[in-house]
C-alpha positions, 0 to 999 in steps of 0.5 A, spaced: 499 499 499 502 506 498 504 512 503 498 516 500 493 510 500 495 509 508 495 516 510 488 516 507 486 510 510 488 513 517 485 519 516 478 516 515 479 511 520 479 516 526 472 517 525 471 509 527 475 509 533 470 510 538 466 504 540 460 502 535 453 505 539 449 500 542 443 505 540 445 504 533 445 497 533 438 497 535 436 501 529 440 497 525 436 491 528 429 494 528 429 498 521 434 495 516 432 488 514 438 487 510 442 487 515 441 480 518 443 478 511 450 481 511 455 475 512 458 475 519 465 476 516 463 482 512 459 485 518 465 488 522 467 492 516 460 494 515 459 497 522 466 501 521 464 503 514 457 505 517 460 509 523 465 513 518 460 515 513 455 518 519 461 521 523 465 524 516 459 527 514 455 534 515 447 532 516 442 537 515 434 537 515 430 541 510 423 544 510 423 544 517 425 536 518 429 535 524 435 529 523 435 524 528 440 518 529 435 513 526 435 517 519 443 518 519 443 510 521 438 508 515 442 512 510 449 510 512 447 503 512 445 503 505 452 507 504 456 501 508 452 496 504 455 498 498 462 500 500 464 495 506 469 491 501 472 497 498 476 503 501 474 506 508 475 513 504 470 511 499 465 516 500 471 522 502 468 526 496 461 527 499 461 532 504 454 533 507 447 529 507 441 533 506 434 530 507 427 533 506 421 530 509 418 528 502 419 529 495 422 536 493 423 541 488 430 542 486 433 548 483 433 546 476 425 545 476 421 538 477 420 534 482 425 529 485 426 524 491 433 524 490 439 528 488 446 528 487 450 534 486 457 536 484 458 540 490 459 534 494 452 532 497 446 528 496 439 530 497 434 525 499 426 525 501 425 521 508 419 518 506 423 514 499 429 512 503 424 509 508 420 505 502 427 503 500 429 499 506 422 497 508 422 492 501 430 491 501 428 486 495 424 490 490 430 493 486 428 500 488 432 504 493 433 512 493 439 511 497 443 506 493 441 510 487 444 517 489 450 514 492 451 510 485 451 517 482 457 520 488 461 514 486 460 515 478 462 522 479 468 520 483 471 517 477 472 522 472 468 528 475 462 527 471 456 523 471 457 518 465 456 511 468 464 510 469 466 510 476 473 510 479 474 502 477 481 502 479 483 496 475 478 492 478 475 492 472 478 493 465 475 499 462 474 496 455 470 490 459 466 496 463 464 500 457 462 494 453 458 490 458 454 496 461 454 499 454 451 493 451 445 493 456 444 500 456 443 500 449 438 494 450 434 498 455 434 504 450 431 500 444 427 496 448 430 489 447 431 487 454 427 481 455 426 481 462 423 487 466 428 487 471 431 493 470 427 500 471 426 504 464 429 510 468 435 507 467 435 508 459 435 516 460 443 516 460 449 512 462 449 515 469 442 513 470 443 506 468 449 505 472 445 508 478 439 503 476 443 497 475 447 498 482 440 498 486 438 492 482 445 488 484 444 490 491 436 488 491 435 483 486 442 479 486 440 473 484 435 475 478 441 480 475 446 474 476 441 469 472 438 473 467 444 478 466 450 474 468 455 478 464 453 485 468 453 481 475 460 479 474 462 486 472 458 489 478 461 484 483 468 485 481 467 493 482 463 493 489 468 487 491 461 483 493 458 477 491 451 478 494 447 472 490 
């Protein structure tokens, strides 16, 4: 490991130096169904990543919402679900989490349930976050979706569906596999309804949508789109199926 990487690991690990709060563990056990499904040998890393995610971000409530520990733990659980086998500094580019009680209207107009920004923040609606964790196998989780955009932006500072793959996957393989499945979704030639049509909007949205499915419907993804599953397994360093 290079000195720079060791320094980064130490810098972010300091947020997990304290004992994991019992109250947070109770929230996980009561509110986060997928927590029990995390393999025992990955649980320690999961809890560490969750703790670092909470302590390493600024949290803001919007439209009168008061941020609670439950909100922090639930959102951070999705982040740790994604990054537990990646570097502890995975989310270093994300500085803040903003939570609205319901859907909100971003500055560029429209109505949305979540948004990742180039300024180092994600914006979420709490009711959508709750829906995502209450049904952890439906392929829809707004927190995973927006955090996938954060990973995408981390790659080359643009939303293009190509995160920092860092040698885990050859760029040519990534571009070919995700590109082929994206084109099929755009052309309406996919044989299953596994991937939401929203992923056809752009390669960035496709990566976010397929990340949701990878974590929430891994067996179906592996069965119907095995090449896509393999690429995401290598990227996230997780084999959820």
